[in-house]
N, C-alpha and C positions, 0 to 999 in steps of 0.2 A: 784370309780371316780373322785377324788383328784386326783388319779394315772395319769387316762388315762388323763385328765386337762396339768398337767405337761411334759406327751406325749407331747400335744400336742403345749404347747408354745413352749418346746422345739425345736419340728420338726421345728415349722414355724419361731422364732429365727433363726433355722441353714439356712434355706429355703431364708428368709433376709437378712443373712452375705452373703451368697453365689450367694444375686443377687448382691449385693455390690459388693463385690472383678470382679462379671467380669464385672457390669458396670465400672467399674471404671477403668478395662484396658482399656476394648473397646474403651471406650469414654476419661480421663482422659490420664492417660499415651498412645492411640494411638494415643492423637492431637487432638480429633474428635470432640470437643467440648470444650466449656472458659472453664478454669484454672488460672483466676485470677479475679473473678465473677465480670467482665464485662458485660458478652458475645461477648468479641473480644476472637477471637480466637490467642491459642500460635502455632506458627507459623515458616517457614522458611521466611516466606516475610513479607512486613508490605504493607499491603490494608487496606484501609480508608473502610469503608461500604459505602452502596449512599442508601440512608435514604429513606422510601414512596418507594419500588422497589415491584414492585404486582409479588407474585407467577407465575403470566401467564406473566412473563419478558422475553425475545425469548434469554435463552442464550444456541445460537448455534456452530456448526462449520460444514464445508464438505470437510467430507473426500473421494471423490469420486472417490479418486487410487487408496483406498484399498484392493478390491479385484487382480486386480494385485501387489502389494505391496504381500501379503500375499502369491499369486500364485509365486512372485520370490524369498520364504522362507525368509520374514519378518515377526520379531515377536517383540508381544508387554506382557508388563509384567505387573503388579500391585504397590506398591507401595514396596514392600515388596521381589520384585523380584523373583516373583514366575510368572509364563509365564497363560496366564489371558484373555479370547475375548476382544480387545478391548472396543468393545460397550460396555461392562459393567464396566468398566473405566470407562468412559466419563462418563456413569452415575456415578456412582458414584462422581466422581468430580463436579455438576451440572448441568453438563448439559442436557437439555429435549426437543434438538430439529438436526435436519440430515438433509445438506443439500446436495443431491443432481441431480447432472447436468446428463444430458442425447443427445446421440448421436442420430441421424436418422442413421448410418451406416458409424462406424469407422472403414471399415475395407477396405480392397484393392480387386479385383478381387479374390485374390488366399484366401481369409480369412486371409490375416496378418493384425493386429490390426494395425495404427495409433499412439496409446500412447497413451500418456495423462491417461489412465486407461479404454483406450480402455474400454469407458460409454455408452454400448448401451442398452436397455432392459434388458436383462433381467441382466444386473448388476445390472442396478436398483432397482430390482425386490428383490438380493439376499444381498446386503443394507439396501434394507428399512423390507427387515425381522428381521433384525439382529438385529438395530436400534427398529423398535416395539414391538422386542422382550422383551428391558430393559427398556420400557416405554417410548421413544423420541417419538415425529413425525417427519412427514415428511414432508421439502419443496422440490418437484421435481420442478427441472432449466433446461428445453426445452432449447438450443443454438437454436434449428429448424437448424441446422448445422450440416456437419458429420465430425467435427472435432469444434477447438476452436473457438468460436466465442467473438467479443471483440471489443471495438472504429472502431478498424484498421482493421477489419476482421471478416464478415457479411454473409458468402460466403452461399447461397443457398445450402440442400441437392444434390449430384448428381441427386438423382431420379426427380427431380422438376425443374433440371439448364432450364429447355425446354422450362420447361410450363410461362403462361403469367399470370397475379396477381390473375384473378378469379380464374384463376386455383390451382395455387400454396392454394389460399385461403381455394379450397372445399379439399384438402390435407392435410392439414396441418387442420382445424379442425377435419377430423376422422382420422388423427396420433395423435392428443392431446385424440381423445375420444380412443381410442381404445388402447394408455398406460395407461393411470388411470385404464377403469374399468380393465385389467389384476394388474396391483398392488394391486387396493381392490380388484381381487379375491383373490391373493396370502396374504392377509392381512392384508396391510400394510394400516397404521396408518396417513390416506394424510393429512395436517392440510392449509396446501399452495404450491398454483402454479405459481410460476417463468413464463411467458409470454418471450423470450427472455433473452440473456444476453447482460447490456451496453449498451444499443441499441441507442447510441450517435448518428441517425442519418442516421441509414443505420440500414437493417434489412433481412434477408434469401435475401438478397443478390439484396432487391429494397434500392433505394436512396430518398425516396420522400415522403413526411407525410401522402400522399394523402395514397398511396399505402401500406407504414408503418402501419399506424393505421388501413385501410381494413382488415391487417391479424390479429391483434391484436384482433380485435372484433371477428375477428372467433375463436382465444381460447378461448377468453373470451368466447363465445357462449357453448364451446364448454365443458369449464371447473362445466360452469352453470347447463348444461343439465345433468353432471355426479354428481356435490353433489346433487341435486333435488332429482337423481334417485336413489341415492344413502343416501339422509336423513341425508348429510352430510353437516356440516357449510364450504366449503372448499373456503379459504379465493385466489383473484388473485392478481399478485403480479408485475408493471411492474421493468424495474432497468435499473438504467442511474449511472454514475460515468462521473470524477471530480466536485465535488461540489465548491469547490474551481471562479466555476466558474459560480456565483447565476443564475448571468441572464439566463444563459443555461438551472435552472433549472426549473424555473418560467415562460420558453419558454414553456419545454417541455412542464407542468403539462397545459398548457391555449393548447398548440393543441393538448392533452387526452380530454380535455374536448369540445374544438370546433369541433369537431369528433367529439366526444361523443362515446368515451373509456371507457368501464363496469369494472373497477377495481375498490380494495380495497388498494395495495398498494404499494405508492412511496419508490420504494427499490433504495438505491447508496451503491454504493462501496467507502471505507470509509478507506485508508492507509494516516499514521499522515507523510511518506518521505514522498508524495508525493502532498497531497489533502488538504491544505494549515487549518487551523487554528480548533480549534475544538469550539471555539468559530463559526463564521463563519456556520458549521455545522449546527450544533444545532438551529444557525437563517434559518440556508437557510428548514429545516424540518419542524421546526414552522410554517413559510413560507407557507410552500404545506400547510401543517398539515391545517391549522386552513383556507386559503386562496378556499379550495380545498374541502375542509372537507375528508380528506384522513387519513389514517393510514402510518404511516412510521416507517422505519428501514434502519440498514445497514446492505446489503446483505454480505460484505467482509471486513475483514479487519485481520492482520497481524503486527507483529514488531519481528526483528531480538531477538536472545539469544545470538549467539556468531558468531563472526569473522570467525572463522572456516567451512573450508569446507569440508564437510565428504562423497563426492562421487567424486569431481577433477572436476567435470561437476562447469560449470562458478553460483555463487549464486547475486540475483538478489539485494543484498543488501551486498556489501565487503568494504574492509578497503576503494578500491580506486575509489567506487559506487558513485556519486553524488547526495546523495540521505540528507533529511532534519531527524537529527537524535534527535529530542525531547528530546528523552533516551536516559540511558547509554542502550549499547550491553550489557545486558545480563538478567540473571535469573529475579532480580528482578524490569527491566528496559521493559520490556519484558507485565511483569503483569501489572507496572504503565501501558502500554501502551494499554490494553483489558479494565481495570475499568474506565479506562481515558472516551474510546472512548461508554462506557455503560452509563456511568455516565451520557455524550454528548445527546443520544439518550431519556433517561428517563427524562432527564432538560424539553422536548419536551411535558412530561405532557402524560397524555394518552392516549396519538394518537400513542405517542410512543411504538415500540412492540418488539426493543430487537437487538438484535449485533450477527451475522455468523460471526467467526474467518475461513477464509480458509487454509483450506490441513495442518493442526496442524503431523497428523502424514507421511507425505510424507518426511519420513528419506530415509536413503543411505537402498541402497538391496542391497545385500550378495557383497565381491568379494575382496581378494589383489592387484588384479588390475582394473585399468580403461577399460579393455578389458575385464575382468570377467564380469563384469556388464552389460559390452554394450552387452553383451551376453543377459541378462536376460533382458533389456529394450528392445534389438529386440523382446524378442520370446514369454513375457508379457504386455509388453505394460505400464511399471513398469516408464520409466523415460517422460518427458512433450511431446515429438515426435518421432517416431520411420522412420528408410528411406523410410519405405513403406509410407511414406505420405506423400511425394515429389509426388505423381498420383495427389492427395487433394489441396495441398497446397507446391506449387515449389519455392516459394518466399522465406517462410521461415520456418515453419517446415522442409522443406525439404534441406535448406542449414545448419540450430542449430539445427535439432535433438539431441537431447542425456536426458540426463539425470537429474534429478531435482536441481534449480535454487533456491529451496525453504526449503531444509534441514535445512539449525539454523535460519529458523524461526518457528519450528516447536516446538509445545506442551511438547511431547517427545524429550530424545536424541538421538542420533545415531543410539543406541543397542537397542533402543524400552522400553526404561524404562522412566518414567511421570516425567516430571521436577515440580518443586514447585508449578509451573509457570501454573501447569494446573488446577490447587484447584481456581483460582481464580473467577474462575465463582460460585463456593460454597459460599467467605469468603468476596462479595461484597453485602451478604446475612446479617452479622452479624461481620468484618471484623474484622480484624486477623493483631498481630506482633510481634514482633520477636523481637532476639538477635542484637544492632545498631555495624554494623560494619561501614567499609570503605566496596562502591559497585564498585567507579569505579572512575579514575581517570580525568580529565577533558583535553581533548586535548590542544593543547598550537599553535597557529599559530603564523608565525615573518615576517609579506611583509616590506622590504626594500626597497628602488629603489636603482641602482649600483651604489658600490660609500660609502655606508651610512657602523656607524655602524652597529654591530649588537648587542644590548643584551637581553642578556638570563633572564629571571624573575628569580625570585631564588627563589620563592614556585611556587607552582600550586595548584588547585583547585581536591580540594578530594570532591565526590559525593558519601554520607553515604545512605543508603539502608531501608532510616526512610523521605527520601529527601529532606535532611540538608546536606548544602554543611559547609567548612570551606580551610581555606587554609592550607596549609602543604608542609614544604619544603624540595627543592628538588635536587639532585649535577648531574648534565649537565655528559654524557661521552666525557674527554676530547681528547678524540682523534680522534671523530667523529666531535667536535666541529671544532678541525684544521683543517679537511680536507676542512670545506667553505673555498670559499671564493667569499668575495665581492664584486667582481670586474667579476663574470664571473656569468652571466644569467642564473638563475635556481632551481630548487629546492631540497630540500634539509631535512634531515632526522636527529635528536638526539635522541637517546634516555637515559631515565633520569630514578634515582632511586627515591621515595618518600617515607618520612617517617613519618607513623603517632605509638603512641602507640609502639615504637621498631619494628612494623611490615612496611616489605616493597613491596613497593608497584612500577609496572610500569608507566615511563609515557611520554610520545614522543611530539614532538616539530615538526612542520614540521615549515621549512624557509625559506623563496619563494622570492631568489633575480628577483628586476622587471627591465628592463630598465626607466630611470632618465626618468620621466613624472610629466608634470608642471601642466596636465588640473586637474582641484579642484574635492574633490569629483565626481574622473573619473569613479568608480565604484556604484557609487549608493547605498553606503552603508551608508552614514552619511544622516540623517534627513533633513539638512538644504542642501537646493535644492536651494537657490538663486542666487547663481551661472552661472546657464542653466537657459538658454531660451526656451522650449519647447512653440513649435507654435503652434495648430490646426488650420489648415486652414478653415475655413470655420464651422470650428466647425464641417468638417465632419467623421472624424474618431472618430468612436463611444466608444472605451477604448483605452485611451491613457491617461497611468500613472506607478509608481512604482510598481512593482511587487516583492515580499519577497516569493519566491519559484527554490529553490537552481537547482532543475532537469533546470532551463529555465535561468540560470544565467553562465556566463561562467567562473566566479570567484567569493565568495563574497554567497552572496543569493539571494540580488536582480541584478532589469536589469529594464530596461525601455520595456514593453510591450506592442505590440497593436496589436490593431484585428478593425474588422468595420464591418458589415454589411450594409454600403455605402461605399464608396468609401475612400479607406486609402491614406490621405494627409497629411503631418508633418513635420517640422522640429523641430533640437535640437542645439542648438549652445552654442558657448558659448568662452566669450571674457576674453584674458589674454595679460595682461602687465607686465610689468617691467620684461623681456625677456633678457640675455646678444643680443647680434647682433647675425646673425652667422647664420648658416639652420640648419634646424629643421625637424622630420621628424613628419605625421601623421597617426594615423588607429585606426581604431576599430573594432569591435565583434563584429557580428550579424546574427540570426539564424533564420529560420521560414520556412512557408508555403504558399503555394495555394495563389500567390500572380500570380494573371494575369496580364496582361500588365503593369509589372514591371521597375518603372525609379526610380532608386536609386544610389545615388549618396554621396563621399564623401565630403568634400570639405576643404578647407583654405585664408581666405582674409588677404594682410600681405602690405603694404604700397602699395594700388589701385592695388594689381596683385591678382586675382584671378588663386586658383592651387585647382581641382578636379579631382577622382577616382570612375572611374564606382564599382558595391554597390548592393551585388543582395541576395536572400537568394534561400537556395537546400533541404531544410526539417527541421526537431525538431533533434538541438540535433548538428548535421554538420554547423560548424562555420563557414563562411567565415571573412576574415581578411583584407578588403581591406585599404589599403596602398598609401599616396602621398608621396614622396620623396623629399628633397632638397628645402626646403620651405625660401624665401630669408627673415630673417628678419632685417634691419635694427634697424627699428622706436623700438624695443621691445615693437610691441603689432600686435598680431593677432586673428583673429575670426576662430575657428573648428567648423566645423559639420558637420552634416548628413542627408539630404531630402531624405524621403522616398512618396514613390506613386506607388499605385494599385490599381487594381478592387474589389469589396468586398470579402470579406471574406477570405486576405486574411489576417496575422498574424505572429506576430515573437517578436524577444527583442532584443535588444542594450546593449550589456555590454560595460565594459573596454576601454574609450578611452584615448590616448599615444601621448603626443607631446612628441617627445626624441628630442637629439641636436644630429646634427651629428657628428660622432667619424671621428677627422681627423688623 
């Protein structure tokens, strides 16, 4: 008996030791649990824990292009470099939801796909089944179009184009119901259905809210019936974008309520490089949740981890792109951006459902040259659009079809290996820490007037991966410095070498040599606006303020924004004194659109004489540059400005007011 007891004790001890070794290897050495006694994970990243995050919080991805990518030969791997089903990789990284777009018929008459994943119902079934297999719920994103639907494009499917609104409503109802029935019969775990994609005033070929909401209601009716029939609690979402325009979101929610649209979730896109501050996002979503008793979420977000281009097709975020870069373009910066959006939605409270990252797997298809990749984009639809899309969307996709503009915003590298930032979905529950190191060097920009001396800084700001900053010494390339002439207007780039703890890092300085300019705060970058006289005639223009949005600015990040639900009618001017008598030129930059019956001009008033030139707007980011030449200023004082009038719904921005001497 004693011998048996000893054997049992010995065997138990061996088992315990073996289990201990196994768990030590699996979790401690592999870094899957904390190793510092604080609950925080040792990692390659710093990720602050989001306190109070519920287990149900959506940590989702939209990988709608995945089937076409795999058909094109793209492979995905686990952390150890072993090929693995991407859905398993996502699930292990903390992703719990997958969003899938569905187009009605993204093919031409010969069966050639339009691209963008060729996302029809059959493709959605394939994606949905694989996601369900690994325990992830599905958000079905109906575009109710045959190709991309966004604020600029909301085209009805080919089969519905000739239908009136009532007929279209019947077709939409039946289509929605049949698609959901098929998905459920295939075992897809549908948790939410989205009626339309970024429907900011247009939807399925309709452009007035009475018709739009009537179609929304038909979609809702179909979803509720399917939910009841299958005894599933499927949430209904509507989706908008541009949360930086808070008044629009309030208006959308009010319209939906007034027309009694049945829905559960008010979803927003949020890209930090386009859509304003996180504080504003939280406030806008909180107002919707409180005032309209709705759940809220971010249906799309993303951020770049590199400036490199993996497929030679232009990227949305590049070194030349006009975007707001709130985080370094690094893997750490990408993780910070994702974590920040999740925290902003979580800050709404219980109504904040979660966040979806858009197309984290849209990486380059194989090929030595762009011509090799083009054949795959065309054959399998793995680029954003194929040439076959011309018949449906000749203005956009038909002209600019090609590869992925998103490859540098993936959560996988260009060869399909997961980036450390993928695990942010998991780390927000625990927090993560890493070895502190320099993550990026902040770019330097020097703006000077022609003839002024250029003074390069001795130090640049090093951005560390833990979020801290420190100025470090930099040496600029002397040969590049000598190529700059402060008498020649233009933009110059100078590279430098910054040093921290014997490690060298590349620094970049942009030098902008501008013409001499006597307008104070000419680009509205400074907070002090006392030099400007901004007059809103009869308070007619409903939006007239300085906007901090780089994509709407000609230079810098700020500009004077206008929009109005009534007539646009305002002027902005500045009096400039103590000028040397002589001749001057005056100009501004402006862009905008939807300006019916425009009366726009720039003007200068000097010595009792008024000079003027016609101005106008011709589309977003199409900067017009009206100029008045040879303004005679003998008294040393001149008033320069612009007057803008147009019909309701006109919008635009003004930037970069220049008053410069005429060179002899």
